[in-house]
C-alpha positions as CSV (number, residue, x, y, z in Angstrom):
1,M,-20.7,-5.8,0.6
2,R,-20.4,-3.0,-2.1
3,K,-20.1,0.1,-0.2
4,S,-18.8,3.7,-1.9
5,Y,-16.2,6.1,-0.7
6,V,-15.4,9.8,-1.5
7,V,-11.3,9.9,-1.1
8,I,-10.5,13.8,-0.9
9,G,-6.7,14.2,-1.6
10,L,-4.8,12.1,-3.9
11,G,-1.5,12.1,-2.6
12,R,0.5,9.1,-1.4
13,F,-1.9,8.1,1.4
14,G,-5.1,9.2,-0.4
15,G,-4.0,7.5,-3.6
16,S,-3.1,4.4,-2.0
17,I,-6.4,4.3,-0.4
18,C,-8.0,5.0,-3.4
19,R,-6.1,2.0,-5.4
20,T,-6.9,-0.3,-2.3
21,L,-10.8,0.2,-2.6
22,M,-11.1,-0.3,-6.3
23,E,-8.9,-3.4,-6.3
24,S,-11.7,-4.5,-3.5
25,D,-14.5,-3.5,-6.1
26,H,-15.9,-0.7,-4.3
27,E,-17.2,2.6,-6.0
28,V,-14.5,5.5,-5.3
29,L,-14.7,9.4,-6.2
30,A,-11.7,10.7,-6.0
31,I,-11.2,14.8,-5.2
32,D,-8.1,17.0,-5.7
33,S,-7.4,20.5,-6.5
34,C,-4.2,19.3,-8.6
35,E,-5.6,18.8,-12.3
36,E,-2.2,16.4,-13.0
37,R,-3.2,14.0,-10.0
38,V,-6.8,13.7,-10.8
39,N,-5.9,12.7,-14.4
40,E,-3.8,10.3,-13.1
41,Y,-6.8,8.5,-11.5
42,M,-9.2,9.0,-14.2
43,N,-9.1,5.4,-14.7
44,I,-8.1,3.9,-11.5
45,A,-11.4,5.6,-9.7
46,T,-14.8,5.2,-10.3
47,H,-15.0,8.7,-11.1
48,A,-12.5,11.8,-10.5
49,V,-12.9,15.1,-10.1
50,V,-10.8,18.2,-10.0
51,A,-12.7,20.8,-7.4
52,N,-11.8,22.7,-4.4
53,A,-13.2,20.2,-1.1
54,Q,-12.7,23.7,0.6
55,D,-15.8,24.6,-1.2
56,E,-19.0,23.8,0.6
57,A,-21.3,24.5,-2.6
58,T,-19.0,22.2,-4.4
59,L,-19.2,19.3,-2.1
60,R,-22.8,19.3,-1.5
61,S,-23.1,19.3,-5.7
62,L,-20.9,16.0,-5.2
63,G,-23.2,14.7,-2.9
64,L,-21.0,13.8,-0.3
65,R,-23.7,13.0,2.1
66,N,-25.0,10.4,-0.2
67,F,-21.9,8.0,0.1
68,D,-21.0,5.7,3.2
69,H,-17.9,6.6,3.9
70,V,-15.3,10.1,3.6
71,I,-11.5,9.6,3.7
72,I,-10.0,13.1,4.0
73,A,-6.6,12.6,2.9
74,I,-5.3,16.1,2.5
75,G,-1.9,16.8,2.5
76,E,-0.2,19.3,4.8
77,D,-2.9,22.2,4.9
78,I,-4.3,21.2,8.5
79,Q,-6.4,24.2,8.3
80,A,-8.4,22.7,5.2
81,S,-8.3,19.4,6.6
82,I,-10.2,20.6,9.8
83,L,-12.7,22.8,7.4
84,V,-13.5,20.2,4.8
85,T,-14.0,17.4,8.1
86,L,-16.4,19.8,9.5
87,M,-18.3,20.4,6.6
88,A,-18.5,16.6,5.6
89,K,-20.0,16.1,9.0
90,E,-22.3,18.8,8.9
91,M,-23.6,17.7,5.8
92,G,-24.4,14.1,7.5
93,V,-21.8,11.9,6.0
94,P,-22.1,8.6,7.7
95,R,-18.6,7.8,8.3
96,I,-15.4,10.3,8.0
97,T,-12.0,9.2,8.2
98,A,-9.2,12.1,8.1
99,K,-5.6,12.1,8.2
100,A,-3.4,13.7,11.0
101,Q,-0.4,15.7,10.6
102,N,0.1,15.7,14.6
103,E,-1.4,15.2,17.9
104,Y,-2.8,18.5,18.0
105,H,-4.3,18.2,15.0
106,A,-5.8,14.7,15.7
107,R,-7.2,16.2,18.4
108,V,-9.2,18.9,16.7
109,L,-10.2,16.3,13.6
110,D,-11.6,14.2,16.5
111,K,-13.7,17.1,18.2
112,V,-15.2,18.3,14.8
113,G,-16.5,14.9,14.0
114,A,-14.2,12.5,12.6
115,D,-15.1,9.0,13.1
116,L,-11.5,7.6,12.7
117,V,-8.3,9.6,13.0
118,V,-4.9,8.0,11.1
119,H,-1.5,8.9,11.8
120,P,0.2,7.3,8.6
121,E,3.7,8.6,9.1
122,R,4.0,8.0,12.7
123,D,2.1,4.6,12.5
124,M,4.6,3.4,9.8
125,G,7.4,4.5,11.6
126,I,6.3,2.6,14.5
127,R,6.1,-0.6,12.5
128,I,9.6,0.0,10.9
129,G,11.1,0.9,14.2
130,H,9.8,-2.7,15.9
131,K,11.0,-4.5,12.7
132,L,14.9,-2.9,12.9
133,T,14.7,-3.6,16.4
134,S,13.5,-7.5,16.3
135,N,14.4,-10.4,14.6
136,N,10.8,-12.3,14.9
137,M,8.4,-9.7,14.2
138,L,7.5,-9.2,11.1
139,D,4.5,-7.0,11.9
140,F,3.4,-4.8,14.2
141,I,0.2,-2.9,14.3
142,E,-0.8,-0.1,17.1
143,L,-4.1,-0.4,18.5
144,S,-4.3,1.8,21.1
145,D,-1.8,3.3,23.2
146,D,-1.0,0.0,25.4
147,Y,-2.0,-2.4,22.9
148,S,-0.6,-3.9,19.9
149,L,-1.3,-7.0,17.3
150,V,1.5,-8.5,16.3
151,E,3.3,-11.3,13.7
152,V,5.8,-13.1,15.5
153,I,7.8,-15.7,13.6
154,V,8.5,-19.2,16.0
155,T,11.9,-19.2,16.0
156,N,12.4,-21.1,19.5
157,K,13.0,-24.5,19.6
158,K,11.1,-24.9,23.2
159,F,8.0,-24.2,21.3
160,Y,8.2,-26.7,18.4
161,N,5.8,-29.3,18.5
162,K,4.1,-28.3,21.8
163,T,0.4,-27.7,21.6
164,I,-0.9,-24.0,22.9
165,E,-1.9,-25.7,26.2
166,E,1.5,-27.1,26.9
167,V,3.3,-24.0,26.1
168,N,0.5,-22.8,28.6
169,F,0.5,-19.6,26.4
170,R,-1.9,-17.0,28.0
171,R,-0.4,-17.7,31.4
172,H,2.9,-17.5,30.9
173,F,2.6,-14.2,28.5
174,H,-0.8,-13.0,28.8
175,L,-1.5,-12.9,25.2
176,T,-4.2,-14.3,22.8
177,I,-3.2,-16.2,19.7
178,V,-5.6,-14.7,17.1
179,A,-4.5,-16.7,14.5
180,I,-1.6,-18.9,13.3
181,R,-0.1,-18.5,9.3
182,R,1.5,-21.8,8.7
183,G,3.1,-21.8,4.8
184,K,2.0,-19.7,2.1
185,S,-1.6,-20.7,2.1
186,E,-2.9,-22.3,5.6
187,L,-4.1,-19.9,8.4
188,I,-5.7,-21.3,11.7
189,I,-8.3,-19.0,12.6
190,S,-9.1,-19.0,16.6
191,P,-6.3,-22.2,17.1
192,P,-7.8,-23.9,20.3
193,A,-5.8,-25.2,23.1
194,N,-4.6,-28.8,21.5
195,Q,-3.1,-26.6,18.3
196,L,0.5,-27.6,17.7
197,I,3.1,-25.2,17.5
198,L,5.6,-25.8,14.4
199,E,8.9,-24.3,13.3
200,N,8.5,-21.2,11.4
201,D,4.8,-21.1,12.2
202,I,3.6,-17.4,12.5
203,L,1.8,-16.6,15.3
204,L,-1.0,-13.6,15.3
205,V,-1.2,-12.4,19.1
206,V,-2.6,-9.3,20.9
207,G,-2.0,-7.9,24.3
208,T,-0.1,-5.4,25.7
209,N,2.8,-3.7,24.5
210,K,5.1,-4.7,27.3
211,D,4.1,-8.1,27.4
212,V,4.1,-8.1,23.2
213,D,7.6,-7.3,23.8
214,Y,8.3,-10.0,26.7
215,F,7.2,-12.5,24.3
216,D,9.6,-11.4,21.1
217,G,12.6,-11.4,23.4
218,K,11.4,-15.3,24.1
219,M,11.9,-16.3,20.5
220,N,15.4,-15.1,20.3
């Protein structure tokens, strides 16, 4: 379903979101106070506007409340980020995602009405850290403080040509296999208990961070 988005702040984070949404064929209004940045997205976003997002009258004139989702990707100006989040909430925007600089900023954004608060720098640091310390973990997505979704490549011969049931995956590792990626094009969603695990399969598993780390260690 095609949706309408507003991206406020066209730095690296906001700009990448804008491009991704457009590639997915959604409507995007891009807003930034820097004319040079707006000009860069003039031919990328559906509409790109030079505007001071801290001005409530300006946001109302742009019809913010008529969009499905507003992403507040303002850079280092924490005060501006909080103010724009608050105004968007008061205008009745259905869904608001806001970028946080730190945990304190995140708590404030949550209190003033953000539906989702993201920490791009912190999250990317976590993902890279896990990749650097593991030979088998291809990706790591933190779902909460305790749970994660990871991609792990099967490199332990003990797993080769055995079914999920034979490995007794849930009992031994307390993890759920969400999907198996095989080769360049095959993706097996919610694999059954009799599904074979092959060499170099990539398992998408979800569970506690402790169990994920334990399983990753068993691939060595």
